[in-house]
C-alpha positions as semicolon CSV with decimal commas, in nm:
position;residue;x (nm);y (nm);z (nm)
1;M;-2,363;-1,976;-1,098
2;C;-2,022;-1,810;-1,122
3;L;-2,043;-1,441;-1,215
4;A;-1,715;-1,459;-1,405
5;L;-1,885;-1,690;-1,657
6;L;-2,166;-1,446;-1,735
7;P;-2,128;-1,248;-2,060
8;G;-1,994;-0,902;-1,988
9;A;-1,898;-0,982;-1,628
10;T;-1,569;-0,827;-1,524
11;P;-1,332;-1,079;-1,367
12;L;-1,213;-0,980;-1,022
13;A;-0,869;-1,008;-0,870
14;S;-0,712;-1,030;-0,525
15;L;-0,401;-0,873;-0,376
16;D;-0,203;-0,982;-0,071
17;V;0,025;-0,721;0,087
18;E;0,290;-0,844;0,331
19;I;0,487;-0,586;0,529
20;T;0,837;-0,685;0,642
21;G;1,117;-0,521;0,837
22;L;0,908;-0,356;1,108
23;R;1,116;-0,230;1,402
24;S;0,844;-0,319;1,647
25;A;0,487;-0,444;1,673
26;K;0,379;-0,118;1,841
27;G;0,124;0,109;1,680
28;V;-0,051;0,060;1,349
29;I;0,017;0,034;0,978
30;Q;-0,147;0,300;0,759
31;L;-0,183;0,166;0,405
32;C;-0,291;0,329;0,078
33;L;-0,376;0,117;-0,228
34;T;-0,455;0,309;-0,545
35;A;-0,471;0,278;-0,921
36;D;-0,471;0,661;-0,953
37;A;-0,131;0,828;-0,983
38;G;-0,284;1,151;-0,850
39;A;-0,389;0,981;-0,526
40;F;-0,046;0,830;-0,457
41;P;0,106;0,802;-0,197
42;D;-0,156;0,912;0,059
43;C;-0,496;0,838;-0,104
44;K;-0,607;1,198;-0,042
45;A;-0,632;1,357;-0,388
46;G;-0,976;1,290;-0,532
47;G;-1,049;1,005;-0,294
48;N;-0,945;0,743;-0,550
49;G;-0,787;0,481;-0,334
50;I;-0,841;0,237;-0,053
51;K;-0,709;0,331;0,290
52;R;-0,672;0,069;0,559
53;T;-0,534;0,065;0,911
54;L;-0,402;-0,261;1,052
55;S;-0,218;-0,366;1,363
56;A;0,161;-0,358;1,338
57;A;0,150;-0,693;1,520
58;A;-0,025;-0,850;1,217
59;P;0,132;-0,680;0,912
60;H;-0,059;-0,857;0,635
61;I;-0,376;-0,766;0,445
62;R;-0,574;-0,920;0,161
63;F;-0,781;-0,716;-0,082
64;E;-1,046;-0,903;-0,278
65;G;-1,282;-0,794;-0,552
66;L;-1,030;-0,565;-0,725
67;A;-1,058;-0,490;-1,093
68;P;-0,750;-0,620;-1,274
69;G;-0,513;-0,333;-1,350
70;E;-0,213;-0,131;-1,237
71;Y;-0,187;-0,039;-0,867
72;A;0,063;0,104;-0,617
73;V;0,085;0,068;-0,239
74;A;0,226;0,311;0,017
75;V;0,270;0,213;0,383
76;I;0,350;0,405;0,702
77;H;0,439;0,244;1,035
78;D;0,252;0,482;1,265
79;A;0,429;0,361;1,578
80;N;0,264;0,613;1,811
81;G;-0,083;0,585;1,656
82;N;-0,133;0,956;1,585
83;A;-0,261;0,893;1,228
84;R;0,025;1,074;1,053
85;L;0,389;1,028;0,951
86;D;0,602;1,207;1,210
87;T;0,902;1,396;1,071
88;M;1,200;1,592;1,201
89;L;1,323;1,865;0,966
90;G;1,132;1,691;0,686
91;I;1,294;1,353;0,751
92;P;1,052;1,072;0,847
93;R;1,089;0,957;1,208
94;E;0,863;0,657;1,149
95;G;0,891;0,373;0,902
96;F;0,757;0,383;0,547
97;G;0,754;0,159;0,243
98;F;0,620;0,120;-0,109
99;S;0,524;-0,161;-0,342
100;R;0,812;-0,288;-0,555
101;N;1,048;-0,137;-0,291
102;P;1,185;0,139;-0,519
103;A;1,496;0,344;-0,444
104;I;1,418;0,641;-0,221
105;G;1,551;0,991;-0,285
106;F;1,402;1,311;-0,152
107;G;1,033;1,253;-0,098
108;P;0,822;0,956;-0,194
109;P;0,876;0,775;-0,523
110;R;0,652;0,845;-0,820
111;F;0,352;0,622;-0,883
112;N;0,528;0,456;-1,180
113;A;0,818;0,344;-0,958
114;A;0,580;0,162;-0,721
115;R;0,328;0,044;-0,985
116;F;0,259;-0,326;-1,037
117;A;0,000;-0,529;-1,227
118;V;-0,280;-0,722;-1,062
119;G;-0,428;-0,988;-1,288
120;V;-0,724;-1,220;-1,255
121;G;-0,507;-1,481;-1,079
122;G;-0,415;-1,238;-0,802
123;E;-0,089;-1,086;-0,688
124;T;0,131;-1,067;-0,378
125;Q;0,341;-0,763;-0,294
126;Q;0,599;-0,762;-0,018
127;V;0,667;-0,412;0,116
128;R;0,993;-0,368;0,307
129;M;0,981;-0,097;0,575
130;R;1,253;0,165;0,582
131;Y;1,358;0,378;0,877
132;L;1,579;0,684;0,835
133;L;1,610;0,794;1,199
């Protein structure tokens, strides 16, 4: 029996995230997926988000079982694998990217600039990496 057909069952959605424009396949990708503006972009505030680490050599991930809604994704190319975004004078030395590929000013974009809808049919987001140094 399909759970989606049961009365009161919440339909679930899937999300594919494809990361493009990596400078190299070295290191890992640190990814944050959240529906909470307060947890964007690092999934730290309140713990409302999904953090994943994947190989930079295979920059694709699929999330299944998501509730339909509004989400945002933030990505860091942690080329040296030290589990943080390295900076020089506040400027990122490693790659970064966001869902919907918004314009970047000083600091990360707001949640609303990276927000996208995930419906029952699923969604694909392509995140383009950016490197400033």
